[in-house]
Each structure stands twice: as C-alpha cells, then as structure tokens.
N, C-alpha and C positions, 0 to 999 in steps of 0.2 A: 935774183929774186926781186920782184916788184913790190911796191907798197900794197897793191891790191891783193897779191898772193899772200903777203904777210898778214893782212887784215883778215884773211880767210881762216886763220888759226882759231880765232874765237868761235866762229861758226862751226868749225870742225869739232871742237871740244864739246859744244852743245849737241851736235849731231851724234857723236859717239855715246854720250850719256843717254840721249833720247832712244837711240837704237838698242842699247843694252837693256834699258828699262822695258822696251817693247818685247825683246826676246824673253825676258823674265815673265812677262804677262802671258806669254803663249801657253803656259801651263794651265791657265785658268780659262782659256778659250773654249767655247762650246762647239767647235767644229766636230763633225762626225755624229752630231745628235740625230737620233732617228725616233720616230713615233709612228704607231699604227694602231688600228682598231681591229680586234678579233672578236669572234662570237664565242660565248661560253654559256653555260647553264648553271642553275642552282644545283647544289649537291643533294638537295632533298626534293621529294615529290612536291610540286608538279613539274620539276625540272624546266623551269621557264628560261627561255633563251634570252640573253641580254648582251650588249656590247661591252667589251673590256678594253681600256686604253693600255697599250704596252709601249713603254718609252725607255730609252737608254742611249748608249753610245756605241757606235761602230768603232771599236778600238783600233782596228787596222787603218781605217779611213782617217780617223782623227790623228793618229800617229804619223801617217804619211804626209798629211797636210801640214802639220806642225813642223815636221822635219824639213820639209821643202821651204816653208816660209822662214824658218830659223836659219837655214843655209843661206838664203838670199840676204837676210839682214846681217848675218855674220860676214858675208863678203863686203857689204857696204861699210861695216865697222872696220874691217881690215884695210880697205882703201882709204878711209878717213884717217886711220891711225898712221898709215904709211905717209900720207901727205903731212900730217902733224909732225912726224919725225923729221921729214925734210926741212920743215920750217924751224924746228928746234935745233937741228944741226946748223942751219944758217945763222941763227941767233948765237949759238955757242961759238961760232967761228968769227964773230965780230971782235976785233983786236982791242978796241978801246973799252976799258972797264966802264966808264961813264955811259957810253952809248949802249953797251951791252946791258947794263943795269936798267936803263930806261926801257929798252926793248923787252926785257924780262918782266918788269913791272906792268908794262902795257899789254903784252900778249899772254904771258903765263898767269899773272895775278889778276888780269882783267881790270886794272886800275884806270881811273879817269886821268886826264892830264893834270887836273888840280891835285888829285891824290898823289900822283907821281912827284909833282913839284914839292909838296910838303915832305914827302919821303926823302927826297934828295937835298932838302934844306933850303928851298927857295919858295917865295910866295907867289910868283908870277907863273900861272899855268902855261903861258906861251913859251917859256924857256925850254922845258923838255920837248914840247911839240916842235920848236924850231930846230933843236938838235936832231930829232927824229927825221924831220923833212930834209934837213941839210945833208944827212947821211945818204939819202936817196939821190939828191941832186949831184953830190960828189961821186957817187957810185958809178963805175964804168958801164953797168948794165943799162 
C-alpha cells in the first residue's frame, strides 16, 4: 500500500457520507412531475369554457428514475466502502503499536499532525509525521 492510496481513505469516508446523503434526498426529488392544461366549463349556465391546469406526478416514471439513480449511487458507495476496508485491513496489520496508533489517529480520526503529537505525548508535530513517512521508506512496497 502506498502513501497516496492510504491518504485516499479520508476522501473515501467523505464520499461515502456524501453519497448516502444524496440517496436519502432522492425521496424528495421532483422527477416524474407532469403538468398539462385541459379545457373545462363552468357547472352553471352559460357553461363558459376555460383552461384548467392539471399537475401531479407520474408515479411509475418517478419510481423508475429514482430506483435507477439510487442503484448507481449504491454501487459507488459499495466500491468506496470496499476500498476503505482494504485500507483499514492494512492499518490493522501494522505490527508496531506506536505506528499503528499514529496511522489510526491520522486516517480514522482525521487528526492533524499537531493533534496526533499532543495525543501521543510530544509537542513537535514533525515527530509523528517522520514516523509515518519512515514507515513507507522502510516498507518493501
């Protein structure tokens, strides 16, 4: 696993949340909306003809559109989740507790280097970053 692939974890988490929110909003979408004007007349004499606006939803069309779009978004969520799981497995398999902890804070908790430094008990933000970068330098990949 490369540093670039690992950094993708943050974006994957954001994408999953964004896509799931979009799927939820599909219920409110106005797809399938239809409107037309028909002619009608008064119910009393002189029975004057006038236009009447008729509007509503074509339920079948709306449902088909929403289902298709929801399916596309769900596939993207699944791909992003699978990729996130691969990254999580990589982090879980790091043998060193110190390195694994730094990676968890950085990628799972989305902490900055300064926040990680304070969390592990140092004041220099470059310390956890150096450990992180050295891990990739020493890695056989």
